[in-house]
C-alpha positions in Angstrom: 20.5 84.2 3.6 19.4 84.9 7.1 15.8 86.1 7.9 15.2 87.6 11.3 11.8 88.0 12.9 10.0 88.4 16.2 10.8 92.0 17.2 8.1 94.3 18.5 7.1 96.9 21.0 6.7 95.7 24.6 6.7 97.1 28.1 9.6 96.7 30.5 9.6 93.3 32.1 8.0 91.5 29.2 9.5 88.8 27.0 10.1 88.4 23.3 11.6 85.6 21.2 13.5 86.5 18.1 14.0 83.9 15.4 16.5 83.8 12.6 16.0 81.3 9.8 18.7 80.4 7.4 18.5 79.2 3.8 20.8 76.7 2.2 22.2 73.3 3.3 25.2 74.4 5.3 23.6 75.9 8.4 25.2 73.4 10.8 28.7 74.5 9.6 28.1 78.0 11.1 28.4 79.4 14.6 25.6 81.9 15.0 25.4 85.2 16.7 23.1 88.1 17.7 24.1 91.7 17.6 22.2 94.8 18.4 22.5 98.5 17.6 20.8 101.2 19.6 20.2 104.6 18.1 23.4 106.6 18.2 25.5 103.6 19.3 27.7 101.1 17.7 26.8 97.5 17.0 27.1 95.3 20.1 27.3 91.6 20.2 24.9 90.0 22.7 25.1 86.3 22.1 26.9 83.6 20.2 26.3 79.9 19.9 28.5 77.0 18.6 27.6 74.9 15.6 26.1 72.1 17.7 24.4 74.5 20.1 26.4 73.1 23.0 28.3 76.2 23.8 26.7 79.6 24.3 28.2 82.9 25.2 26.1 85.8 26.4 27.2 89.3 27.0 27.3 90.7 30.5 24.4 93.0 29.7 22.0 90.2 28.9 23.3 87.2 30.9 20.6 85.8 33.2 17.8 87.4 31.1 18.4 86.1 27.5 18.8 82.6 26.2 20.2 81.6 22.9 19.5 78.2 21.2 19.4 76.7 17.8 17.5 74.0 16.0 19.8 72.7 13.2 17.0 70.5 11.7 14.9 73.7 11.2 18.0 75.8 10.3 16.9 78.4 12.9 18.3 80.1 15.9 16.3 81.7 18.6 17.0 84.5 21.1 14.6 84.3 24.1 14.6 87.7 25.8 13.0 87.9 29.2 12.8 90.7 31.8 13.3 93.2 29.0 14.6 96.7 29.9 14.3 100.0 28.1 18.1 99.8 27.5 17.5 96.6 25.4 15.8 98.8 22.8 17.7 98.3 19.5 17.7 96.8 16.1 18.7 93.2 16.5 20.7 91.4 13.8 21.5 87.7 13.5 24.8 86.7 11.9 26.7 83.6 10.9 30.3 82.7 11.3 31.8 79.9 9.2 33.2 77.6 11.9 35.9 75.0 11.7 35.3 73.8 15.3 32.6 73.8 17.8 33.4 76.9 19.7 31.0 79.8 20.0 33.1 82.2 18.0 32.1 85.0 20.3 33.8 88.2 19.1 34.5 86.8 15.6 33.7 88.9 12.6 30.6 87.4 10.9 30.6 86.2 7.4 26.9 86.8 6.8 24.3 89.2 8.3 20.6 89.1 8.4 18.4 92.1 8.1 17.5 93.7 11.5 14.4 93.4 13.5 13.4 96.2 15.8 12.9 95.7 19.5 11.4 98.5 21.5 11.0 98.3 25.3 8.9 101.0 26.9 9.3 102.0 30.5 
């Protein structure tokens, strides 16, 4: 089970940190990802991280502004979002991909999804 938190309403240029906590004892076997879905749009992947955290892939729309990292001891991943823009407004979902190697699995279909957390950026 994945539990996302940390969303909110902020002004453009502000920062937020999303967290996604996992239950169970197999967290380190999963590559993790964040997706987002804006109103009227499809779901877009914004970030992926390998099992160890050593490999991170960010989408072009967020590279240089977002950072993705994980703490396997705490079974939690974090999406640090800086310099937020109104176009970042979306429901953000964390997801898990069962991984048999330490690649980021960016683009892979997730095996599990968390509930979404709303991020709203006002101009």
